[in-house]
N, C-alpha and C positions, 0 to 999 in steps of 0.2 A: 443403587442407581447413578450415572454419571453423566446424566444430559446437564448440559450447559445451563440450558433455562431452571432445572432444577435447582442448581446451587444459586440463581439469582433469587428465586423465589422463596429458599429456606425460610430468610430471615426479612422477607419483605414485608413493610411496614405500609400499609395500604394509604393512609392518610398524607404522605411524606410527598412532598414536590418530586416529581421527574424532571418536568420542563417549566421552566421560570423565561419570563420575558423581559426586555430591557427596562421596564416599570418595576421589575421583582415580583408580577402578578404571577399566580400559579397557571400554567397554562393545561397541564396534565399531571397526576400522581401515578406511584406507584400501583395504587389499587387499579388504576385506567390502563397500566401496562398489562397488569395481569387480567382483567376483563376482555382488553381488545384482543391481543395476543393469542387470547384461548378462542376468540371469534374467528381470527385468521386462521388459526390451526383446523377449526371445525368446516371453515370456507375451503381451504385446500383439500382436505379428506374427501368433501363433499364433491370435489372435481374429478376423484378415482384416485388421486394420488396415494399412494403408500411409503412408507417407512422406507428411505436408503431412494428415493427417486428424488431427481433435479430441478429445481426451481430456479431458472436464470432470472437474474432482476437488471433491469437497465432504465431505471427512473431517477429523477430527481430526487434530494437528501429532503426527508420531512419526516415526521414523527410516524406516519403511516408507515412509511418505509420500514422503521425500528419495529412498530407491531408486528410487520410482515416478517421482518427477520426473528425476531423472537418465536412468530408462530411457527416458523417452518423450526426452529429449533425443537420445540416442545412436541409437535407432530412426528420426530424423527427424519424429517426432509433435509436434503443436502442442498444450501443455500448457495448460488453462483453470481457473485457478484460481479457486474461489466460495468465499464466507465460508460456514463453517458454519451461522450464524445466520439465513440465506438462508430466506424461507418458501416454499412450494409456488407462490404467485401469482408470486413474483421469478423465480423458478427456470424458470419458463415461460417467459418473455423470452428468456435465455440458451441453453436447449437451443433453443428455434425459430430464433433468428437463427444461432448458431453452428453448429448440427447437428451437433453431437459424434457419432462412430460409437461411443464408449463413454463411461459416465457411473460414476464409482468413486462410492461413496456410504458411508454408515454401514451395518451390519447391520441396526439397528433404525430407520431412515429410513422414511418413508413415501412410496413412489413412484405411488402411484395417479393423481396428477395429469399423469402420463406418457402413461396412457390416452387423454386428452383430445386430444394432440399430434399435429400432423401427422407430425412427424418423434419417433419414438421409438428412443434409442440403446439399443445391449446397456446391462447393468448388471452391475457387479461390486462386491463390497465390502471394506471396509477400517475396522475400528475401532481406536480410540484408542491400543490394546495392539500394533498392527499385526497383527491377524488378520482373517480373513474368507477369501472365495472368490477374490479376485484373489492375496492372498499364498499361498493353496493352489496355485494354477494356477504362479504363478514359481517356488514349493519345487520343484514336478516339473517345472520348464522346462528346459533345458541352457544353460550358459553360454555365451553368441553374443559371441566375440570382436569382431566387427565393428562398426565406427561408420558411422551413416550418412554420406556425404559433404556434408553440408550447407556452404552457401556463405554469404557474410555475408549477404548480403540474405533468406535465407529464414526464414520465420517461427518460431522456438522457444517462443513463449508469445503468448496473448491475455489482457490482462487488459481487463475492462470498467471503463469509467468512465463519466462521464455532466457533463453542464453542468446549468443550472439547468430547462431544460425540455427535452422529448423524452426517449425511451428511452433507457438505457444505451445507450453506445458500446463496440465492441471494438479496443483499442488492439493493433494490430499489433506485437510487438515481436522483433525479428530477432537470429538468432546473432550476427551483426557489433554490432548495438548493444550486448548483453549483456558482450560481450568484450572493448570499447573502455572500456566504462564500469566492469569491475571492475578493468581493468588501470591505469585513472587512478586509481580509488580507492587499490588499494593501495600506488601509488607518492605519492599526496598523503597517504597517511595512515600511511606507513612500514610496512604489515603485512609480517610475517616468520612462519615457521614456529613461533618461539618464542610467538608471540601463544597465548592462548587466550580464545575466544571465547564468553561469558555469555549466551545465546539465548533471551529472553523475548518475543519479539514472534511474532504468528502468522505464517505463512507463504501467506498466500491474498493478499496484495499485495507491492507493489513493496518498500517498506522489509525484511520480515521473508524475502521470498524473495531478492530480487537483492541486495542490500545485506549482510544478516545472514547468508546461507549462500553466495553466491559468492566472498566474500573468505577467508572460511577455506579453501574448497574449491581456490582459485586456489593458498592457499599450503601444503598439507598441515598445516593447524594444526587443533587438537583442537577441541571444541564442547561445551560443557555447556548440553543443549538442555531447558528448560523446557517443560511441556506449556503455562503460560502465566503472566503475570506475578503474582507474588505478591512484597509488601515485603519482608516477613520472610525469606523466603526467599532473595530477590535477596540481600539484606544479609549472610545467612551464608552466601550462596558467594562473594560478590566476592573473598577474600582468594586463590580458587583460579583466579582469571580475570587476564586484562590488558585485554580490549574490553569495554566494554557497551555497546548501542545501545539508545534510547529514545523515547519519544512524551513531550512535555511533562506529560502525566498521570502519567506514571511516576515523573519529578523531584521531583514536588509531592508524590507519594505516598510516596518513599523519604524526604523532608524530613520528612513528618507521622509518619514511623514510627521517627525519632531516629537517621538514619544519621550517624556520625562520622569522623574522618580516618582512623582505626586501620582503618576497615572497607576502607577505599579505598587503604591502603598497597601493594597489588600492582599496583593499577590504572594502567593509563597513557593510557587514554582512554576518555572519555565522549564520547559522539556524540547529536545531538538531530535528529528531523526529522518530517515528516507535518503538523505545524502548527506554528503560530508559538510560540516560546518565551518567556515573559514576563520583561521584564527585571529583575523583583523575583526570581523564579524562579531566572535567571542568577546573580545576587547573594546570594542567601541559598545556593545550592549551595556558591558557592565560600566564604563564611564557615565553613560547616558541616564541609566534607570537604578544603578546601585544594587541591581540582583545579577545574578549569574546563571547563564543557561546550564541547566544538566544536559549534555549531551549522551544517549544510548546509541546502541546498534542494534538492528533486527532485520529478518529477511521474512519473505513471503513465506518459505518452507519453514521457518523456527520460530516465527514470533520473533519475542525479544531475547538476546543472547547477554548484552551487558548492558552497564549502565555506570557514570559516574556516581558517586555517593550522595544521597540525600544530605547525610551530613559528614563532613571531611572536605578533602581537598577535591575539587573538580577541575581535573587537569586540563588545560585548553589544547586541543589539536587529538585529544583522545576519546575514546567511549566507555571508559572505565573497566572495570575488573569484570569477570564472570558473573553474573547473575548467581542467588543462591540455587543448586539445582541443575545448572548448568555447568560443563565440562568445556572447557578450550583448550586445543592446541595449538602451535604456529610450527608447521615440518618443512623439511625439506621434499626435495623431487623422490626420495627414497622412504618418505612417512618417519624421518626420525626428528625429533626434536629438536629444533634450531637453538642457540645461544641465545640467552636474555639480550634482547636489545636487536638481534637480528631480523630480517627479513625472511617470512615464508610463507607457505599455504594455510591458513586458518582453518580448521577442522572443529565442529561441535556438537555436543553430545548431549543429550537432556529428554525429560518427558515433553517438553516444547517442541522437540523435531517431528516433522512431519512423518508419514508412514511411507511416503513414495510419490509418482507422479500417476495420474489416472490413467490406466489402458497404457501404461508406457514402462512394461519391467525394464526394459533396457535400461533406459536413461535411469531408473530409480537405482539399479544394482551398480551403476557406473558413478553414481553420485554417492554411495556410500562406501566406506571401507570395507574389507572382505565379510567381517560380521553381517554387514546388511543392515537393514532397516531395524532400528529398535535395539540394536545390540553393537552396532559399528558407529562409527563418527560420520556427520554429513561433510562433505567436501564445501565449503562455500563458494569456493570459486576467488574469495576475497585475499589479496596479499597483506600482511600485518606483521606485527611485532610486539612483544610484551617486554614493559619494562621489570625493574626488580621489585616493586609494590605489586604488580598482577596487571599494571594498567594498560590496556591494548591499543594501539594504534594502528587504523585502517591504512594502508601505505596506498592501496590501489587497487584495480580488478585483472584478474589476469584471464578475464575476458573483454570485450570491448563493450561491455554495455553502458549506455549513456544515461545518467541521472540529471535529469532537467526538471527544476522545479518541485522535487520530489516525485515525480511519475519518472517510470522507466521507458526507456525508447529502447529499442534493439536494432541496431544499423542492417542488419541482414535485408529486414524488412522492406527498409526504405529503398535500398540497394537495387534488389529485385525489380521493385517499380521506376526505378531511374530508368537502369539498364535495359529496359523494354521502349524506352522515349525514343522517338525519330532521332537521330543526331549526335545519340550518345552510344559510345564505344565501351565503356564502364565506368563505374564510380565507387567512392569509398567513402561512408559515412562516418562520421568522428564525432566527438565532444570537444569541446574549446570552452576555458576557462571564460565565466560570466559573471558579475558582479550581481547580479539579482538572482539569476537562476541555478548559480552552482555551475552549470555547464549547459551550454549551447549547443543544438542540433546544427550542424554543418556538412556540407556535402561537398566534396572534390570531384570533379568529372575529367573524364576525357572524352573530349567530343571527336567524332569521325571528322577526316579530312574534309574541310569545305563546309563543315555545317554550321549555322546560325543558331547557336544556343545561346540562350541568355537565363540569368536568374529568374526573372519576371517570369516566363514560360513553363521554366523548371517546377517553381512553385506553385504558379497556377495549376497544374496539372495534378500534383501531386495532392492538392487541396480537394479537390473532387473523392478523392480514394480514401486518406487517412486523417485522424483527428489531428485538429490545428497544433496540438502540443508536439507532437513528431516532425512538422514541418520544418526545413531548413532554415534558420536564420540567415546564415551565408553560404552562397554557392560558388565555388571557387574553380577555375578552369584552369588545365595543366594540359600539357603535351604527354605524358606518360605519369603511371603510378608507380613508387618506388618498392622494388619486390627484394626479398633476401634469394639465396641461391635456391631455396626450394621454390620459389615462385611466391611466396606466401607476401601479400601487401604489408608493408612497413609503415602501421598507421602511425606509432611513435613518432616516426621521423615527419608525417603530415602534420600530428600537432605541434611538435615544435617549429614548424616551417610556417604554419599558418598562425601559431598564438599571438597575441597582442606582445608587444613590447613589454607592456605593464603586468604582464602575467608568468612572465617567461623568468 
């Protein structure tokens, strides 16, 4: 059996603490995880769900959310996490595309938009305190000891991602993908049951859900579960933890809040990912805390691919060598390996790499080399170089994806909304350097002749349709967009034109 939860449960020690609070009090044990996840599995099956059905989840982070996730795994259901900030218009695509049989939402959420969809799932609720109709059903459900006999290739989770054009795509992540990646990271990062994970990440994406949760669950180690990131709360709680995972924004905010070496005396590992870590942040952190951030590199479609070493040099500006079991190549436009130090397209291969995009065989085929999923290399879309010691540096993206505060923003989605607004001829959305978020979403707009467009009006209109992290922080107005001879907008020129001098 290759069910991820079965791997978690193989060496489960029921009395060990799963969740501890800032007073070091145990709030849940691994025995509770076994019992409650079984009850959630029973509850889901009682609703008529069968292995392979999708469960869409748009709820706040809580211990009940973790029980639900593990319940889906052990029942053989496919978990579909969704950002709680998504608006109705964004959710419609996910529901229509994935056709979940169940949609778990906050009790206060509006679900009127579901009435307009051809596919309407059942709905149940869970709030940020872990209360709701699904919790009530789980509480009254029997403990179901069986774990579905999932195989390596069976899909465990679908996480939606996207390029810069088209609608978001569902990356199908298998039980085998998740098991291999968790085991590789546990070895690479020296994880043991003595570790305590300070978890401040959201759990609707790969970083917080797969990396942040799977390593403690695999090792029966405790978690301090913060509902969200708060710099002062993190600093106050670090003395109780040994491991902290963050996006670069977290580290800049911790530095701004005055973190010191004594705050980190008990910490053995700080990791950073989801966006590039600025060299200045790396240096400032080392000087302020006496510890060195371990930067790694992963993707929705692959989990983690590379990591700076636990023991050995952590090179500033790099994401380290490939993890054991992962092969990385940097190639030119013909698929030939480039020379050491040269820049090219990054391809990866390994048991961690997904099987393809949900109901999108064309995009799947396009994303792999000719051998196809399982045998071929996945084309990451990132530009990289490899140094003589095998350390990889991510140079940029060959797509225009913006990563702000560790969250992905896809320019085309925002451009389509802006272009529909009164007074707008066309637009281009770009990412510009930002000291806190890494990149700031910015819009460059060409107004119609005589139109009265303003930044305030553009932002106010967008706020009704999309999540706040996608809203442009700046709106620039110009007479025309720069284009090459093929008519393609030259976004690099826009980035150069509008980047602040200090970032040049």
